[in-house]
C-alpha positions in Angstrom: -17.5 21.0 -30.9 -13.9 19.1 -30.9 -11.1 21.8 -31.2 -8.0 21.9 -30.1 -8.5 24.2 -26.7 -11.5 21.4 -25.2 -8.9 18.9 -25.8 -6.2 21.1 -24.0 -8.4 21.5 -20.8 -9.9 18.2 -21.3 -6.5 16.5 -21.1 -5.8 19.0 -17.9 -8.7 18.0 -15.8 -7.7 14.5 -17.1 -4.5 14.7 -15.3 -6.5 16.9 -12.5 -8.3 14.6 -12.1 -6.3 11.8 -11.8 -3.7 13.8 -9.0 -6.6 14.6 -7.0 -8.0 10.7 -7.0 -4.7 9.6 -6.2 -4.0 11.8 -3.5 -7.4 10.6 -2.2 -7.0 6.9 -2.4 -3.6 7.0 -1.0 -5.2 9.5 1.9 -7.8 7.0 2.7 -5.8 3.9 3.3 -3.0 6.4 6.0 -6.4 7.1 7.5 -7.0 3.8 8.3 -3.5 3.3 9.5 -4.0 6.1 11.9 -1.7 8.5 9.9 -3.3 11.1 10.4 -1.1 14.1 10.3 -0.1 12.9 6.4 -3.9 12.5 5.6 -4.6 16.1 6.7 -1.8 17.5 4.7 -2.8 15.4 1.5 -6.6 16.1 2.0 -5.9 19.6 1.6 -3.9 19.2 -1.5 -7.0 16.6 -2.8 -9.4 19.3 -2.3 -7.5 21.7 -3.8 -7.1 20.6 -7.1 -10.8 19.0 -6.8 -12.6 22.2 -6.7 -10.4 23.3 -9.4 -11.3 20.8 -11.2 -15.5 20.5 -10.6 -15.4 24.7 -11.2 -13.7 24.2 -14.1 -16.2 21.6 -15.7 -19.4 22.7 -14.7 -18.7 26.1 -16.4 -17.6 24.2 -19.4 -19.7 21.6 -19.6 -22.8 22.8 -21.8 -20.6 24.2 -24.1 -18.0 21.0 -24.4 -19.6 17.9 -23.0 -16.7 16.2 -23.8 -15.5 17.7 -20.6 -17.2 15.3 -18.5 -15.6 12.5 -20.7 -12.1 13.7 -19.6 -13.9 14.0 -16.3 -15.0 10.5 -15.6 -12.0 8.6 -17.1 -9.5 11.0 -14.8 -11.4 9.6 -12.2 -11.3 5.8 -13.2 -7.3 6.6 -14.0 -6.5 8.1 -10.7 -8.3 5.4 -8.4 -6.3 2.6 -10.4 -3.2 4.4 -9.9 -3.9 5.4 -6.4 -4.1 1.7 -5.2 -0.9 1.1 -7.6 0.9 4.0 -6.0 -0.4 3.1 -2.7 0.9 -0.7 -2.8 4.3 0.8 -4.3 5.2 2.3 -1.1 3.6 -0.2 0.4 3.3 2.0 4.0 3.2 0.8 7.6 2.7 -2.7 8.9 1.8 -5.9 8.1 1.0 -9.2 10.2 1.9 -12.1 8.3 0.9 -15.7 9.0 2.2 -18.6 8.1 0.9 -21.8 8.1 3.4 -25.1 7.4 3.1 -28.6 8.1 7.0 -29.5 7.3 9.1 -26.1 7.9 8.3 -23.9 10.9 11.6 -24.3 12.5 13.5 -23.5 9.5 11.0 -20.5 7.9 11.5 -19.1 11.5 15.0 -20.0 11.5 15.7 -18.2 8.1 13.9 -15.0 8.7 15.6 -14.9 12.0 18.7 -14.9 10.7 17.7 -11.8 8.4 16.9 -9.7 11.2 13.1 -10.7 10.8 11.3 -10.8 14.4 9.1 -14.3 14.5 7.2 -15.9 17.0 6.6 -19.9 16.4 3.6 -21.4 17.2 2.7 -25.6 17.5 -0.9 -26.4 16.9 -2.8 -29.0 15.4 -4.5 -28.5 12.1 -7.3 -30.0 9.8 -4.5 -33.0 9.2 -2.7 -32.9 12.2 0.4 -30.8 13.4 1.0 -27.8 12.1 3.4 -24.5 12.9 2.3 -21.2 12.7 4.3 -18.1 12.1 3.3 -14.9 13.3 5.6 -12.1 11.4 4.9 -8.7 12.2 6.4 -6.6 9.6 6.8 -3.6 7.4 4.7 -3.5 4.3 7.2 -2.9 2.1 9.0 -6.3 3.5 6.4 -8.4 2.7 7.4 -9.7 -0.7 10.6 -10.8 0.4 9.6 -12.8 3.5 6.8 -14.5 1.5 10.0 -15.4 -1.0 11.7 -17.2 1.7 8.5 -18.9 2.8 7.9 -19.9 -0.4 11.0 -21.3 -0.7 11.4 -23.1 2.0 7.5 -25.0 1.5 5.7 -24.0 -1.3 2.8 -25.8 0.3 2.5 -23.4 3.2 -0.5 -21.7 3.6 -0.2 -17.5 4.6 -2.5 -14.9 5.5 -2.2 -11.5 6.1 -4.0 -9.1 8.2 -3.6 -5.1 8.8 -2.8 -4.0 12.5 -4.2 -0.6 13.6 -2.2 0.1 16.1 1.2 -1.3 17.1 2.6 -0.5 20.8 6.0 -1.5 20.2 7.0 -2.3 16.7 10.0 -5.7 16.8 13.5 -3.8 15.0 15.0 -6.1 12.1 18.8 -5.8 12.5 20.2 -2.7 11.4 22.6 -4.9 8.9 19.2 -6.0 7.3 17.9 -2.6 6.9 17.9 -1.0 4.2 17.0 2.4 2.1 18.2 6.0 3.7 18.3 4.7 7.1 20.9 2.5 6.0 22.5 5.3 4.4 22.8 7.5 7.5 23.4 4.5 9.7 19.9 5.2 11.9 17.6 2.9 13.9 
């Protein structure tokens, strides 16, 4: 039967499942990035929520089979939300490689003027000379750098790679930094 108690329990299961699956998704991504300490603590919270939710569903699913549906929808929603959350907070670094036939030097100059280190390579592409810009940056800065690239050369081709390890990350100028570091004037 569908009563208010079943609905309330179902909603709690739904939202708890969103929480633990979102944590699991973010934990998996930061584990791949090598952030083992953060992954450790997220895993603790994730599994505590999961155990509570699973035990609740297992105990009540015979009398309230609708709870399985809340569980499944919470899982699916948690996957979606976890990916969106991880993209939003954009932890870690990324390597952006830009290939352009006409604006390599100008793109490099603009990015460097904003404090972003860039390595410029000259090469030969399918249709003649090209420039490749190699840019190691914070993931949260990627949209800004892609906007600069598109403004200078709308026909530029770009690709990103996720670096596993970085020995020394090239820092942008302190003036170009934002967030809490700029408030506290930290590097």
